[in-house]
C-alpha positions in Angstrom: 0.0 0.0 0.0 1.6 3.2 -1.2 -1.1 5.7 -0.3 -3.2 6.1 2.8 -6.0 8.5 3.3 -7.2 9.7 6.6 -10.6 11.4 6.9 -11.1 13.4 10.1 -14.5 14.6 11.0 -14.8 17.6 13.4 -17.8 19.6 14.4 -15.8 22.9 14.6 -15.0 25.1 11.6 -11.2 25.0 11.5 -11.2 28.3 9.5 -13.2 30.1 12.2 -10.8 31.4 15.0 -13.8 32.0 17.2 -14.7 28.3 17.1 -11.9 27.5 19.6 -12.2 28.9 23.1 -8.7 27.7 24.1 -5.8 29.7 22.8 -3.7 26.5 22.9 -6.2 24.8 20.5 -6.4 27.9 18.4 -2.6 28.0 18.0 -2.6 24.4 16.6 -5.2 25.0 13.9 -2.7 26.7 11.5 -0.3 23.8 11.5 -3.1 21.3 11.1 -4.6 23.2 8.1 -1.1 23.4 6.6 -0.6 19.6 6.7 -4.0 18.6 5.5 -6.4 19.1 2.6 -9.3 20.8 4.5 -12.9 20.8 3.2 -15.7 22.3 5.3 -18.9 20.3 5.0 -22.1 22.1 5.6 -25.2 19.9 6.1 -28.7 21.3 6.8 -30.2 20.3 10.1 -32.8 17.9 8.7 -30.0 15.8 7.0 -28.1 15.9 10.3 -31.2 14.7 12.1 -31.7 12.0 9.5 -28.3 10.6 9.9 -28.6 10.6 13.7 -32.1 8.9 13.4 -30.6 6.3 11.1 -27.8 5.5 13.5 -30.2 5.2 16.4 -32.6 3.1 14.3 -29.9 0.6 13.4 -28.2 0.4 16.7 -28.8 0.5 20.4 -27.2 3.3 22.6 -26.3 1.0 25.4 -25.7 -2.8 25.5 -28.1 -4.6 27.8 -30.6 -1.8 27.7 -32.4 -1.9 24.5 -34.9 0.7 23.4 -38.0 -0.4 21.5 -38.8 1.0 18.1 -41.5 3.2 19.7 -39.1 4.6 22.3 -36.5 5.4 19.5 -39.3 7.1 17.4 -40.3 9.2 20.4 -36.8 10.2 21.2 -36.0 11.2 17.6 -39.4 12.9 17.2 -38.7 15.0 20.3 -35.2 15.9 19.0 -36.8 16.8 15.6 -39.3 19.1 17.2 -36.7 20.7 19.4 -33.6 20.6 17.2 -33.0 24.4 17.2 -33.4 24.6 20.9 -30.9 21.8 21.8 -27.4 22.7 23.1 -26.0 19.8 21.2 -27.3 17.5 18.4 -24.6 14.9 18.5 -25.1 11.2 19.1 -23.8 11.9 22.6 -27.1 13.8 23.2 -29.1 10.8 21.9 -27.3 8.6 24.4 -28.1 11.2 27.2 -31.8 11.2 26.2 -31.9 7.5 26.1 -30.2 7.2 29.4 -32.9 9.4 30.9 -35.6 7.3 29.2 -34.1 4.1 30.7 -33.3 5.4 34.2 -36.3 7.8 34.7 -39.2 6.1 32.8 -41.8 8.4 34.5 -39.9 11.6 34.3 -37.6 11.5 31.3 -39.2 14.4 29.4 -38.2 16.7 32.3 -34.7 15.3 32.0 -34.7 15.9 28.3 -35.7 19.5 28.7 -32.4 20.0 30.5 -30.6 19.5 27.2 -32.1 22.6 25.7 -30.5 26.0 25.6 -31.1 28.1 28.7 -31.4 25.3 31.1 
């Protein structure tokens, strides 16, 4: 094998200095961009939601604590309705919402609301 290609996905815009709060990280961006072929991907929120829903639909967030299809649909429906209000829309958020659903079956909606901006 003569050629190897690495693809690195990052949820920060490397060309936006304001994206990095830490000056140490900010100082490393230049050398990284200098050594890589950088391409910013912009995806609309509905496509982001679709990929997240697909991953949840095909997997389980935790081994040994399976969510039903109905629970997954409720979780992703709630995320869809509140996407713009959520602090984070990564799969880590899906896992936190699923954890609340598993651990607090009678109170998980209140826990979910804690994931929204302003809470």
